[in-house]
C-alpha positions as CSV (number, residue, x, y, z in Angstrom):
1,M,-23.8,11.2,-9.1
2,E,-23.5,7.7,-9.5
3,R,-20.0,7.3,-10.6
4,S,-19.6,3.5,-11.2
5,T,-19.4,4.1,-15.2
6,S,-17.4,6.1,-17.2
7,L,-17.7,10.2,-17.5
8,S,-18.1,12.1,-20.3
9,L,-14.9,15.0,-20.9
10,L,-18.4,17.0,-20.7
11,Q,-19.1,15.4,-17.5
12,L,-16.0,16.0,-16.1
13,L,-15.6,19.5,-17.3
14,E,-18.9,20.3,-15.8
15,I,-18.0,18.7,-12.4
16,A,-14.7,21.2,-12.4
17,N,-16.7,23.9,-13.9
18,E,-19.1,23.8,-10.9
19,A,-16.1,24.4,-8.7
20,Y,-14.4,26.7,-10.3
21,P,-15.1,30.6,-9.0
22,D,-18.2,31.7,-11.1
23,G,-18.1,29.1,-13.3
24,F,-15.4,30.6,-16.4
25,L,-14.2,27.1,-17.3
26,G,-17.3,27.1,-18.9
27,L,-15.7,29.6,-21.3
28,Y,-13.4,27.4,-22.4
29,F,-15.2,23.9,-23.6
30,E,-18.3,23.7,-25.4
31,R,-21.3,23.5,-23.3
32,S,-22.6,20.8,-25.8
33,S,-19.9,18.4,-26.8
34,G,-16.8,19.5,-23.8
35,N,-14.4,20.1,-26.9
36,P,-12.0,23.3,-26.4
37,K,-13.0,26.4,-27.4
38,D,-11.7,29.6,-27.6
39,G,-12.5,31.9,-24.7
40,Q,-10.6,34.9,-23.2
41,G,-10.1,36.7,-19.8
42,D,-9.3,33.7,-17.2
43,S,-6.0,32.1,-18.9
44,L,-5.8,29.8,-14.8
45,A,-9.6,28.7,-16.0
46,R,-8.2,27.9,-20.2
47,F,-5.5,25.9,-18.4
48,V,-7.7,24.1,-16.3
49,V,-9.9,22.9,-19.2
50,A,-6.7,22.1,-20.8
51,E,-5.2,19.9,-18.3
52,L,-8.0,18.0,-17.4
53,S,-9.4,17.5,-21.8
54,E,-5.5,16.8,-22.2
55,T,-5.3,14.1,-19.5
56,F,-8.7,12.8,-19.6
57,Q,-9.1,8.9,-20.5
58,P,-12.6,8.0,-21.3
59,G,-12.4,4.0,-20.7
60,L,-11.8,4.7,-17.0
61,P,-14.4,3.9,-14.1
62,A,-15.6,7.7,-13.4
63,E,-13.7,7.2,-9.7
64,K,-10.3,7.0,-11.6
65,Q,-11.2,9.2,-13.6
66,L,-11.6,11.9,-11.0
67,E,-8.6,11.0,-9.4
68,E,-6.4,11.3,-12.6
69,A,-8.0,14.6,-12.7
70,R,-7.3,15.6,-9.3
71,F,-3.8,14.5,-9.8
72,A,-3.2,16.2,-12.7
73,L,-4.2,19.6,-11.2
74,E,-1.8,18.6,-8.0
75,R,1.0,18.2,-10.4
76,A,0.4,21.5,-11.7
77,I,0.2,22.8,-8.2
78,E,3.5,21.6,-7.3
79,A,4.9,23.4,-10.5
80,I,3.2,26.5,-10.0
81,H,4.7,26.4,-6.2
82,D,8.3,26.1,-7.0
83,V,7.9,28.9,-9.5
84,I,6.8,31.2,-6.2
85,V,9.7,29.2,-4.3
86,G,12.0,30.9,-7.1
87,L,10.6,34.0,-7.4
88,H,11.9,34.4,-3.9
89,R,15.0,33.8,-4.2
90,P,17.6,36.7,-4.9
91,P,18.2,37.0,-8.2
92,D,21.9,36.9,-7.0
93,Q,21.6,33.7,-5.2
94,G,21.5,31.4,-8.6
95,R,20.1,28.6,-9.6
96,S,20.5,24.7,-9.5
97,D,21.2,24.4,-12.9
98,G,23.9,26.8,-12.9
99,F,22.3,29.3,-15.1
100,Q,22.9,32.6,-14.1
101,T,20.3,35.1,-13.2
102,T,22.4,37.9,-13.6
103,P,25.8,38.8,-15.3
104,S,28.6,37.6,-13.8
């Protein structure tokens, strides 16, 4: 695929959908336009479509658009990782923001 020109949102979502298990991203965007649509059953797919749609910048060259899409999803991975780490902490260890997770 020649990627020197800009991608449309639909093209970006189709690229991502090809890589997503069972193509379930397609449940959450219109296959003719790229516009979001309601779907059900895979909230991670819904999240990926929303993240890619919200961070999409139509005027950038395709390679930059793909870089921005990867960056947005990598930030999401980092946030999810932080949540997983937090879930491994014992409840009585407390939080870094001083919020008590157990009654005093």
